[in-house]
C-alpha positions as CSV (number, residue, x, y, z in Angstrom):
1,M,7.7,15.9,14.0
2,K,5.8,15.3,10.7
3,S,9.0,14.0,9.1
4,T,9.4,11.5,12.0
5,L,5.8,10.4,11.7
6,K,6.2,9.9,7.9
7,K,9.4,7.8,8.4
8,G,7.7,5.8,11.1
9,L,4.7,5.2,8.8
10,V,6.9,4.1,5.9
11,L,8.9,1.8,8.1
12,G,5.7,0.3,9.5
13,L,4.3,-0.3,6.0
14,I,7.6,-2.0,4.9
15,L,7.6,-4.3,8.0
16,S,4.0,-5.1,7.4
17,G,4.8,-6.0,3.8
18,F,7.6,-8.2,5.0
19,S,5.3,-9.9,7.5
20,F,2.8,-10.5,4.7
21,Y,5.3,-12.0,2.4
22,A,6.8,-14.1,5.3
23,Q,3.5,-16.1,5.8
24,N,4.7,-18.6,3.2
25,R,8.5,-18.7,3.0
26,N,8.9,-21.6,0.6
27,L,10.2,-20.7,-2.9
28,D,10.5,-22.9,-6.0
29,N,13.8,-24.5,-6.8
30,Y,15.4,-23.2,-3.6
31,R,17.9,-24.6,-1.2
32,Q,16.6,-24.1,2.3
33,P,19.0,-22.3,4.7
34,S,18.1,-24.6,7.6
35,Q,18.8,-28.2,8.4
36,D,16.6,-29.1,5.4
37,G,19.4,-27.7,3.2
38,V,22.1,-30.0,4.6
39,N,23.6,-32.3,1.9
40,V,21.8,-30.3,-0.8
41,F,24.2,-29.2,-3.5
42,E,22.9,-27.4,-6.5
43,A,19.4,-25.9,-5.9
44,P,16.7,-28.6,-6.6
45,K,14.9,-28.6,-9.9
46,D,11.1,-29.1,-9.9
47,S,8.9,-28.2,-12.8
48,V,5.8,-27.9,-10.5
49,S,5.2,-24.2,-9.9
50,T,3.7,-22.5,-6.9
51,F,4.2,-19.0,-8.2
52,D,1.2,-16.7,-7.6
53,G,2.9,-13.3,-7.7
54,V,6.0,-11.6,-6.6
55,K,7.2,-12.9,-3.2
56,V,10.1,-11.6,-1.1
57,R,11.8,-14.0,1.3
58,I,13.9,-12.3,3.9
59,G,16.4,-14.5,5.6
60,G,19.7,-14.3,7.4
61,A,22.3,-16.0,9.6
62,S,24.3,-15.2,12.7
63,T,27.3,-17.1,14.1
64,L,29.5,-16.8,17.1
65,Q,32.6,-18.8,18.1
66,Y,34.6,-19.3,21.2
67,Q,38.3,-20.0,20.3
68,A,40.7,-21.9,22.6
69,I,43.7,-22.5,20.3
70,D,47.5,-22.5,20.9
71,H,50.1,-22.1,18.2
72,E,53.9,-22.4,18.0
73,N,56.8,-22.5,15.5
74,S,60.6,-22.9,15.4
75,G,61.0,-19.5,17.1
76,A,62.7,-17.8,14.2
77,V,59.8,-15.5,13.9
78,A,57.8,-14.5,16.9
79,L,54.1,-15.3,16.7
80,K,51.3,-13.1,17.9
81,E,50.1,-14.0,21.4
82,I,46.5,-15.3,21.3
83,G,44.3,-16.2,24.2
84,Y,41.0,-18.0,24.7
85,N,38.0,-15.8,24.1
86,F,35.0,-15.1,21.8
87,N,35.5,-14.0,18.2
88,L,33.6,-11.3,16.4
89,A,29.9,-12.4,15.8
90,T,29.3,-12.6,12.1
91,A,26.0,-12.0,10.3
92,N,24.4,-12.3,6.9
93,L,21.3,-10.9,5.3
94,D,19.6,-12.8,2.4
95,L,17.0,-11.5,0.0
96,D,15.4,-14.2,-2.2
97,V,12.6,-13.0,-4.5
98,A,10.3,-15.0,-6.8
99,L,10.0,-12.5,-9.7
100,A,8.0,-14.6,-12.2
101,D,7.0,-18.2,-12.8
102,G,10.4,-20.0,-12.9
103,V,12.5,-16.8,-12.2
104,R,14.1,-16.1,-8.9
105,M,16.7,-13.6,-7.6
106,H,19.2,-14.2,-4.7
107,L,21.2,-11.5,-3.0
108,R,23.5,-12.0,0.0
109,T,25.0,-9.2,2.1
110,Y,27.6,-9.7,4.8
111,L,26.4,-7.5,7.7
112,S,29.5,-8.3,9.7
113,S,32.5,-10.4,9.0
114,R,36.1,-10.8,10.2
115,H,37.4,-8.7,7.3
116,H,34.7,-6.1,7.2
117,P,32.9,-5.0,10.4
118,E,30.6,-2.9,8.1
119,P,28.1,-4.4,5.7
120,Y,29.0,-5.2,2.1
121,V,27.4,-7.2,-0.7
122,K,28.8,-10.7,-1.4
123,G,26.9,-11.0,-4.7
124,G,23.7,-12.1,-6.3
125,Y,22.2,-13.8,-9.3
126,F,19.1,-14.6,-11.3
127,Q,18.0,-18.2,-11.6
128,I,15.8,-19.1,-14.5
129,D,14.0,-22.5,-14.6
130,K,11.2,-21.5,-17.1
131,L,11.0,-19.2,-20.0
132,D,7.2,-18.5,-19.6
133,F,8.1,-14.8,-18.8
134,I,9.1,-14.5,-22.5
135,S,6.3,-16.6,-24.0
136,E,4.1,-19.1,-22.2
137,G,5.2,-22.6,-22.9
138,L,8.4,-21.5,-24.6
139,L,10.8,-24.5,-24.8
140,E,8.7,-26.1,-22.1
141,D,10.1,-29.7,-22.5
142,F,13.7,-28.5,-22.7
143,M,13.4,-26.3,-19.7
144,K,12.2,-29.2,-17.6
145,H,15.9,-30.2,-17.5
146,V,17.6,-26.8,-17.7
147,T,18.6,-24.2,-15.2
148,I,20.3,-20.9,-16.1
149,K,22.1,-18.7,-13.5
150,I,23.4,-15.2,-14.4
151,G,25.0,-12.7,-12.0
152,H,28.0,-11.7,-9.9
153,M,27.9,-14.9,-7.9
154,E,29.6,-17.7,-6.2
155,N,30.9,-19.9,-9.0
156,N,30.1,-23.6,-9.0
157,Y,33.6,-25.1,-9.1
158,G,33.7,-28.4,-7.1
159,D,31.3,-29.6,-4.5
160,A,33.3,-28.5,-1.4
161,H,31.9,-25.0,-1.6
162,F,28.4,-26.3,-0.9
163,R,29.6,-27.6,2.5
164,R,31.8,-24.6,3.5
165,S,30.9,-21.9,5.9
166,D,30.0,-18.7,4.1
167,N,30.6,-16.1,6.7
168,A,27.6,-16.5,9.1
169,Q,25.9,-19.3,7.1
170,T,27.6,-22.2,8.8
171,L,24.8,-24.8,9.1
172,F,25.9,-26.8,6.1
173,N,29.4,-27.2,7.4
174,P,29.7,-30.1,10.0
175,F,33.0,-28.5,11.1
176,V,34.1,-25.0,12.1
177,G,36.9,-24.4,9.6
178,N,36.8,-24.8,5.8
179,L,39.4,-26.6,3.8
180,I,43.0,-25.5,3.9
181,M,43.1,-24.6,0.3
182,D,39.6,-23.0,0.2
183,S,38.5,-22.8,-3.4
184,F,35.8,-20.1,-3.5
185,T,35.3,-17.1,-5.8
186,T,32.6,-14.7,-6.9
187,E,32.8,-13.5,-10.5
188,V,30.4,-12.1,-13.1
189,G,29.2,-14.8,-15.4
190,A,26.6,-17.3,-16.4
191,E,26.1,-21.1,-15.8
192,V,23.9,-23.4,-17.7
193,Y,22.8,-26.8,-16.1
194,Y,21.2,-29.8,-17.8
195,R,19.8,-32.6,-15.6
196,C,18.8,-36.0,-16.8
197,D,16.1,-38.1,-15.1
198,S,18.8,-40.9,-14.7
199,G,20.7,-38.7,-12.2
200,L,23.4,-37.5,-14.7
201,F,23.9,-33.8,-14.9
202,G,26.3,-31.3,-16.4
203,M,27.1,-27.6,-16.2
204,V,29.1,-25.2,-18.3
205,G,29.9,-21.6,-17.3
206,L,31.8,-18.6,-18.4
207,T,32.9,-15.7,-16.2
208,N,35.1,-12.6,-16.7
209,G,37.6,-14.0,-14.2
210,K,37.5,-10.9,-11.9
211,L,36.7,-10.6,-8.2
212,N,36.6,-6.8,-8.1
213,Q,34.7,-5.4,-11.1
214,A,36.0,-2.3,-12.8
215,V,37.1,-1.1,-16.2
216,N,40.3,0.7,-15.1
217,A,43.8,-0.5,-15.9
218,T,44.4,-1.7,-12.4
219,N,41.7,-4.4,-12.8
220,G,42.5,-5.0,-16.4
221,T,40.9,-3.5,-19.5
222,T,41.6,-6.8,-21.4
223,G,42.1,-10.4,-20.3
224,G,41.0,-13.9,-20.7
225,A,37.7,-15.2,-19.4
226,S,37.4,-18.1,-17.0
227,F,35.7,-21.3,-18.1
228,I,33.9,-23.6,-15.5
229,A,32.5,-27.0,-16.1
230,K,31.0,-29.8,-14.0
231,L,29.9,-33.3,-14.8
232,G,28.2,-35.5,-12.2
233,Y,25.9,-38.2,-11.1
234,D,23.5,-37.8,-8.1
235,K,20.9,-40.4,-7.3
236,Q,18.9,-41.6,-4.3
237,L,19.2,-45.3,-5.2
238,N,16.8,-46.5,-2.5
239,E,15.4,-45.3,0.8
240,D,18.7,-45.7,2.6
241,L,21.4,-45.1,-0.1
242,R,22.4,-42.0,-2.0
243,V,25.4,-41.8,-4.3
244,R,26.9,-38.6,-5.9
245,L,30.1,-38.2,-7.8
246,T,31.3,-35.0,-9.6
247,G,34.2,-33.8,-11.5
248,S,34.8,-30.0,-12.0
249,L,37.1,-27.8,-14.0
250,Y,38.1,-24.2,-13.5
251,N,40.4,-22.7,-16.2
252,T,41.4,-19.2,-16.9
253,G,43.7,-17.6,-19.5
254,Y,45.4,-14.4,-18.7
255,V,43.5,-12.3,-16.1
256,P,45.0,-9.5,-13.9
257,S,44.8,-11.8,-10.8
258,S,43.3,-15.2,-10.2
259,Y,41.3,-15.3,-7.0
260,L,40.2,-18.9,-6.9
261,Y,41.9,-19.5,-3.5
262,N,42.0,-15.9,-2.4
263,A,38.5,-14.6,-2.9
264,D,36.8,-15.2,0.5
265,R,36.5,-11.7,1.9
266,A,34.8,-12.9,5.0
267,G,37.8,-14.6,6.6
268,S,38.7,-17.8,8.3
269,R,37.4,-19.2,11.6
270,Y,40.8,-19.6,13.2
271,Y,41.8,-16.1,14.3
272,F,45.5,-15.1,14.3
273,V,46.8,-18.6,14.1
274,M,50.4,-18.7,12.9
275,E,50.5,-14.9,12.4
276,N,53.4,-12.8,13.5
277,T,53.4,-10.0,16.0
278,T,52.5,-7.3,13.4
279,A,49.3,-9.1,12.3
280,T,46.0,-7.2,12.3
281,T,42.4,-8.5,12.1
282,S,41.7,-6.9,8.7
283,A,45.0,-7.6,7.0
284,N,45.4,-11.2,8.2
285,F,41.8,-12.4,7.9
286,R,42.6,-15.7,6.1
287,S,44.9,-17.2,8.8
288,G,45.1,-21.0,8.8
289,R,44.5,-21.3,5.1
290,Y,46.8,-21.7,2.2
291,N,46.9,-19.8,-1.1
292,P,49.3,-21.2,-3.7
293,G,49.5,-17.8,-5.3
294,F,48.8,-18.6,-9.0
295,T,48.3,-15.0,-10.0
296,N,47.5,-14.9,-13.7
297,Q,46.9,-18.4,-15.2
298,I,45.3,-21.3,-13.5
299,T,43.8,-24.7,-14.3
300,A,42.2,-26.5,-11.4
301,I,40.4,-29.9,-11.4
302,M,38.4,-31.2,-8.4
303,F,36.7,-34.6,-7.9
304,N,34.1,-35.0,-5.1
305,P,32.6,-38.4,-4.1
306,F,29.6,-38.3,-1.7
307,V,27.9,-41.4,-0.3
308,K,25.2,-41.5,2.4
309,Y,23.9,-44.8,3.8
310,K,21.2,-44.2,6.4
311,G,23.0,-41.9,9.0
312,L,26.5,-42.5,7.8
313,E,28.0,-40.3,5.1
314,F,31.4,-39.8,3.4
315,F,32.4,-36.7,1.4
316,G,35.8,-36.5,-0.3
317,T,37.9,-33.9,-2.2
318,I,40.7,-34.6,-4.6
319,E,42.1,-31.5,-6.2
320,N,44.9,-30.6,-8.6
321,S,45.7,-27.0,-9.4
322,R,48.4,-25.7,-11.7
323,G,49.4,-22.2,-12.7
324,N,51.7,-19.2,-12.0
325,A,52.3,-15.6,-13.1
326,L,52.9,-15.0,-16.8
327,G,56.4,-15.9,-17.8
328,A,57.1,-17.9,-14.7
329,E,57.5,-21.7,-14.6
330,E,54.3,-23.5,-13.9
331,R,53.8,-24.8,-10.3
332,T,51.4,-27.4,-8.9
333,A,49.4,-27.7,-5.7
334,N,47.4,-30.7,-4.6
335,Q,44.7,-31.1,-2.0
336,F,43.1,-34.2,-0.5
337,A,40.3,-34.3,2.1
338,G,38.0,-36.9,3.5
339,E,35.0,-36.5,5.9
340,L,33.2,-39.2,7.7
341,I,30.0,-38.1,9.5
342,Y,27.5,-40.1,11.4
343,R,24.1,-38.4,11.9
344,F,21.6,-39.8,14.4
345,G,18.6,-39.0,16.4
346,A,14.9,-38.9,15.5
347,S,15.6,-36.3,12.7
348,E,19.4,-36.8,12.4
349,N,19.6,-33.7,14.7
350,F,22.9,-35.0,16.3
351,Y,26.2,-35.9,14.5
352,I,29.8,-36.8,15.2
353,G,32.6,-36.9,12.6
354,G,36.1,-36.3,11.5
355,R,37.9,-34.8,8.6
356,Y,41.5,-35.2,7.4
357,N,42.8,-32.6,5.0
358,K,46.3,-32.4,3.3
359,V,47.9,-29.9,0.9
360,D,51.2,-30.4,-0.8
361,S,52.5,-27.6,-3.0
362,E,55.4,-26.1,-4.9
363,E,56.2,-22.6,-3.6
364,A,57.4,-19.8,-5.8
365,S,60.6,-20.0,-3.8
366,G,61.2,-23.6,-4.9
367,D,60.3,-25.1,-1.5
368,D,58.0,-28.1,-1.5
369,I,55.6,-27.6,1.5
370,E,53.0,-29.8,3.2
371,I,50.2,-28.8,5.4
372,T,48.0,-31.3,7.2
373,R,44.9,-30.8,9.3
374,T,42.8,-33.1,11.5
375,Q,39.4,-32.0,12.7
376,L,37.1,-33.9,15.1
377,G,33.6,-32.5,15.5
378,A,30.2,-33.0,17.0
379,G,27.0,-31.0,16.5
380,W,23.4,-30.7,17.8
381,F,20.6,-29.2,15.7
382,M,18.6,-27.8,18.6
383,T,16.0,-26.8,16.0
384,K,16.2,-26.9,12.2
385,N,17.5,-23.3,12.4
386,I,19.8,-23.5,15.4
387,L,23.1,-25.5,15.5
388,M,25.7,-26.0,18.2
389,K,29.1,-27.3,17.1
390,L,32.3,-28.4,18.9
391,E,35.5,-29.0,17.1
392,Y,39.0,-30.1,17.9
393,V,41.6,-29.0,15.3
394,N,45.2,-29.9,14.9
395,Q,47.2,-28.4,11.9
396,K,50.9,-28.8,11.1
397,Y,53.3,-27.2,8.6
398,D,56.3,-28.9,7.0
399,G,58.9,-28.0,4.4
400,Y,59.0,-24.3,5.0
401,A,62.3,-22.5,4.8
402,V,64.4,-21.6,7.8
403,G,63.4,-18.3,9.1
404,S,59.8,-18.6,7.9
405,Q,57.0,-17.9,10.4
406,Y,55.6,-21.4,9.4
407,E,58.9,-23.2,10.0
408,D,58.0,-26.2,12.2
409,G,54.6,-24.5,12.7
410,K,51.5,-26.0,14.2
411,F,48.3,-25.0,16.0
412,K,45.7,-27.0,17.9
413,G,42.8,-26.5,20.2
414,L,39.1,-26.3,20.6
415,M,36.4,-24.3,18.8
416,L,32.8,-23.9,19.9
417,E,30.4,-22.4,17.4
418,A,26.7,-21.4,17.7
419,A,24.9,-20.8,14.5
420,I,21.4,-19.5,13.6
421,S,20.1,-19.5,10.0
422,F,16.6,-18.9,8.7
């Protein structure tokens, strides 16, 4: 009985502490997880400090979809029968902590995902915008333009990953599915940003190129690091017009396995599409996506234009990726995507839009394949923290070999998604 009372008292104190910290949930240089974070890319940089002691911000997200999709192929390989129903509800837990003036920590845990019904950590990082924790005023003028990120974190290759659904955090994605060739990886490394007042900015980063961290031979006791760089321009030219253009590079020498297009452990939103009859939820959690399979060496370049004029916005993706296993002939995969969104309402709380996405790639088998996807969507921010989306998706596969499960493959249908993020 005493043990139970002690545990209850400790839990009460913890919750009281969380309640105390939650009175002011704003943090410096932080992308809000609500509608206020839409069309925010890198976390904002502001030299004005509000730090008055350690502050813990507890946040999270929960998302649920209803799927009504049909799929078919040539019939050479039987596809798994899928019906119309709800998918597994996904959930995230976020901890963001102001540790010192200009120093913040972020940690995200997937509480439930398509791949893992049990919780596991996605990753986290330290963000440093001031060096006052070392010595007050240290490099003050320089640090007004500089941000440093260090951790096992989502690497900043391209701009598309800022608009993608990250398990349950889906408020930033105007559609339900991510891109076909979903470039996303979490690796141990550091990124350094420099931003000019003119709107120009640049970033260089270095990682160890591994998704799963270990020192054993399976994960590679030696190997080449991955180099990441971004150069861009982002400016609100006037009250109505914002323009952003970035170019990004991801390059790795020899690593045990490159995960740039294979690192999302949460899973895709289109459950079991184009999967054969032996497919399982855990083993086939990336259905509907394409991984070119560049296992050891890869060089990828992505360009992303973004223009927003009043409620109308365009976001584009042009990507070229080259690589292969050591000793094998280099192959190429290209991706093109364009999104046109119109946001309206008193606070742009409604939107309609469309996205066209195309991938053409050289397979290891020698086949030249093409995958195209059309998405039409609409959304309603019921509050800044609650979003309802409706999407129609139509995806087609061409060029696959006779006897492949993707031969003459296609899927299409409706997705309804409800998302909460705070």
